[in-house]
C-alpha positions in Angstrom: -10.3 -16.3 14.0 -11.7 -14.2 10.9 -15.2 -15.3 12.0 -14.9 -13.9 15.4 -15.0 -10.3 14.9 -15.2 -7.9 12.0 -12.0 -6.3 13.9 -8.5 -7.8 13.9 -8.3 -10.3 16.8 -5.1 -11.4 18.4 -6.5 -14.5 20.4 -10.0 -15.7 20.7 -10.0 -15.0 24.5 -10.1 -11.5 23.2 -13.8 -11.9 22.3 -14.8 -14.8 24.2 -14.4 -16.5 27.3 -14.3 -20.1 28.0 -17.9 -21.5 29.3 -19.5 -18.5 27.5 -22.9 -19.2 25.9 -22.9 -17.9 22.3 -25.3 -18.1 19.2 -23.5 -18.8 16.0 -24.1 -19.5 12.4 -23.0 -22.9 10.9 -21.1 -21.7 8.0 -19.8 -25.2 6.6 -20.0 -29.0 7.4 -17.4 -31.2 6.8 -18.4 -34.9 7.1 -15.1 -36.2 6.1 -13.1 -35.4 9.0 -16.1 -34.5 11.3 -15.4 -30.6 11.4 -18.3 -27.6 11.5 -17.3 -24.2 10.6 -18.9 -21.7 12.6 -19.4 -17.9 12.3 -20.0 -15.5 15.3 -19.3 -12.3 13.8 -22.0 -12.5 11.0 -24.5 -12.3 13.9 -23.5 -8.7 14.5 -23.7 -5.6 12.3 -21.5 -5.5 9.4 -19.8 -1.7 10.1 -19.0 -2.2 6.0 -22.7 -1.8 5.1 -22.6 2.1 5.6 -18.9 2.8 5.1 -19.3 4.3 1.5 -21.6 6.8 3.2 -19.6 7.5 6.3 -16.6 7.9 4.4 -17.0 9.7 1.2 -14.2 10.2 -1.3 -12.5 13.6 -0.5 -13.5 13.6 3.1 -11.1 14.2 6.1 -11.1 11.8 8.6 -9.0 10.8 11.4 -8.0 7.5 12.9 -5.4 5.7 14.7 -2.4 3.5 13.1 -3.0 -0.1 13.7 -0.2 -1.7 11.9 2.7 -0.8 9.9 3.7 -2.6 6.8 6.3 -2.7 3.9 3.9 -1.2 1.6 2.1 1.0 4.0 0.2 1.6 6.9 -3.3 0.4 8.3 -5.6 3.1 10.1 -8.4 2.1 12.0 -11.3 4.4 11.5 -14.2 2.6 13.7 -14.5 -0.9 15.1 -14.1 -3.1 12.1 -13.3 -0.6 9.5 -9.6 -0.1 8.5 -8.0 1.9 5.7 -4.6 1.8 4.0 -2.3 4.4 3.5 0.0 3.4 0.7 3.4 4.2 0.9 3.3 6.6 -2.2 0.5 8.4 -0.2 2.5 9.1 2.9 4.5 12.2 1.5 5.7 14.2 -1.3 9.2 12.9 -1.5 10.2 9.4 -1.7 9.2 7.5 1.9 11.7 4.2 2.3 9.8 3.1 5.0 6.4 3.7 6.4 8.0 3.8 10.1 9.8 6.8 8.8 6.5 8.8 8.8 4.0 7.3 11.2 4.2 4.9 14.3 1.8 2.4 15.5 -0.8 4.0 17.7 -0.5 7.6 16.3 -3.6 9.5 15.6 -3.5 10.6 11.9 -5.9 12.8 9.9 -6.0 11.6 6.3 -8.1 11.9 3.0 -10.2 9.5 1.7 -9.3 8.4 -2.0 -11.5 5.5 -2.5 -14.0 3.1 -0.8 -14.7 -0.1 -2.2 -17.2 -1.7 0.4 -17.4 -5.2 -1.6 -13.6 -5.9 -1.1 -13.6 -4.0 2.1 -11.0 -1.6 1.2 -10.5 2.2 2.0 -7.8 4.1 0.4 -6.1 7.0 2.4 -4.0 9.5 1.8 -1.5 11.6 4.1 0.2 13.5 1.2 -3.2 15.0 0.1 -3.4 16.7 3.3 0.2 18.0 3.4 1.3 21.6 1.5 3.3 21.0 -1.5 7.1 21.6 -1.2 8.4 24.6 -2.5 10.9 24.0 -5.3 14.0 25.8 -5.3 14.5 28.8 -8.0 16.9 28.0 -10.3 19.8 30.4 -10.0 20.8 32.1 -13.1 24.7 32.5 -14.0 25.9 35.9 -13.8 28.1 35.1 -17.1 26.9 32.3 -19.2 29.9 30.0 -20.5 30.2 29.4 -23.9 28.9 25.8 -24.7 31.5 23.5 -26.4 30.7 22.0 -29.9 29.7 18.6 -29.9 32.4 16.2 -31.1 31.5 14.9 -34.6 32.1 11.3 -35.5 33.2 9.6 -38.2 30.5 8.7 -40.8 32.2 5.4 -41.7 31.4 2.8 -39.1 34.2 0.7 -37.5 34.0 -2.9 -36.8 31.2 -5.1 -38.5 32.0 -8.4 -40.4 33.7 -7.0 -43.3 37.0 -7.9 -41.7 38.0 -11.1 -39.9 36.4 -11.3 -36.5 38.9 -13.1 -34.6 37.1 -16.6 -34.4 39.3 -18.4 -37.2 42.1 -18.9 -34.6 39.6 -21.0 -32.7 38.4 -22.8 -35.8 35.1 -20.5 -36.0 33.8 -19.8 -39.4 30.9 -17.1 -39.2 
């Protein structure tokens, strides 16, 4: 499945039809069980080769949310290139579920945080494009209440091992 296309493929029929003639690349031959691994996507152009120049760090781009996960949401930027909005980059406050902020199929505008073409990963942020929330001004009390003095503790510690610990009644000797 992963060798059919650079995009996510739900089923092989989404890419190929039965009886279709295709050119493939032999990836691996296993003579023990008589299997041959073939690659179809390698014959097409790799969309990640120029991803670093298309998606520069700090750029504003738009894409559609393709998959919601517990740790964030994947955004399709172009066929075969997806980026991740980590849950910590979805809003200024605490976000419990990515589905609370975005939904599958939604078009979003995001900021590129990082691009790693070798690992085929792009880090995205929604939070970076949102205005910072205003912090409420602290209200000063009209009349300040006097502070209570702290309770002073006795300098002599209570407890310890100078007296019987209670284990003697069970036959314990400390």
